[in-house]
C-alpha positions, 0 to 999 in steps of 0.5 A: 567800383567799391566792392564788398567781399564776404568769406575772409581770405578763403578758397574763393574770396582771396583770389577774387579779392586779388583779381578785383584789386588788380583791376583797380577796384576798391575792396572791403573784405569781411572776416570774423578773424581779427588775425586776418586784418594785416594780411587783408590790408597787405593785399591792398584791401580794407578789412571789416572785422565782424560776424555775419550774425551781427546784422547791424555790422553787415548793414554798416559794411554794405552801406556805400558799396556798388556791389557785394559778393555773398557766400556761405560757409555753412557746414562747420565742424562735421565731427561735432555731434551737436552740429546736425543737418538741422543746425546747418540749415538753420545757420545758413538761413540766418546768414542769408536772412541777414544778407537780405536785410543788409542789402535792403537797408544799405541800398546796394544794387548788385549782388553776386551769390556763390551757389552750387550745382544742385541748388535747383532742387529742394531735396535729393542733393543733401545739404546743397539744399541750403543754396536752394533756399538761399537763392529763393530768399535772395530772389525776394529782394526788391526788383531793382536789386540785380542778383546773379547766382553763380552755381559752382561745380565741386571744388578741386580742393575737396579731393584733398580729403582722399589723401588719407585713404590714398596713404593707407589703402592706395585707392579712392573710394566713395559711393560714386566712382568708376565711369561716373562723371563728376564736374569739377571747378577751380577757385580761380575759375570761380573768381573770374566768373564772379568778377565778370558778374560784379562788373556786369551792367546787365539788370536781369536776375540770372543763374550761371554755372561755372566748371573747369573740367568734366571727367569720369572718376577713373580719369580723375584717379589716373591724373591724381595717381600720376601726380603722386607716383601711383599711375594705376590708382583706381576709384572704387564705388562703395555702397551707400551703407559702406559710404555712411559707415566710412564717413562716421568712422572718420568722425562725421556725425550721423546727421551730416553723414546721411546728407553727404550720402544722399548728395553722392547718390545723386552724383552716381545716378546723374540727377545732380547734374540735370540742370547744369547739363541744360544750361552749362557754359564753356569750361574754365581754364584750370584743369585737373592736371594743373591742380594735381601738381598742388595735390602731389605736393600736399600728399607728400607733406602729409 
């Protein structure tokens, strides 16, 4: 198959590209960074250098493809005071609208979109709402376009953001924690799920959840703590106001911070996972203990 991958050589797109190439597919990787071209080509893929804002570029790149993997990187610089929640939502809408137009004009018939747990809700899950609206935009494509929505759990790599507090306070703290359940996923398990959908012959539109492990925050803290020599590590629960102040103290602008607090609150009260619990599939292969080895190495380097 001739497959287009968006997202450059990012957290999901690089292992996805590698897996597709190993299976004999022809892969074109879209990247906005010209410096990535040699690395993309070294993997055996074709580099298409351009930006998602340029709809003509996207149409040209999608033309002739058998399938396309679409993703968003909507958040941008979280410390930029002009990068408000409204701007994030506007940027995401532009990208998805461009994807839709390019899909229609290029004639590609199989699309896999990387969404998120929580995308079933228009409100209440913070900026995850960008995926709710993106899914609805792509559902408006002609009926002969096969669209699969992969709703991923929280990335393991997001836990790297706790290294600063671990270094300075010997604990993890958020407005969820303790016995709260959190669902995590490895980029490798996401890549496997995307490959399956890109290669699928099914024609129905579908939503699939992908997760690697479900753990309480206490269990997750114990695993990470063991990896960094702190077996008694705890995961403390902050109030929403404490969480808001902590995010702002680390440079996040007020608008984005409020959205992250809203998302964390939905994890704490369990509403974030309601649709996931109704439709979840078997867990993936990569467990937190596997990621913890990488976490430990990065912790020691910082």
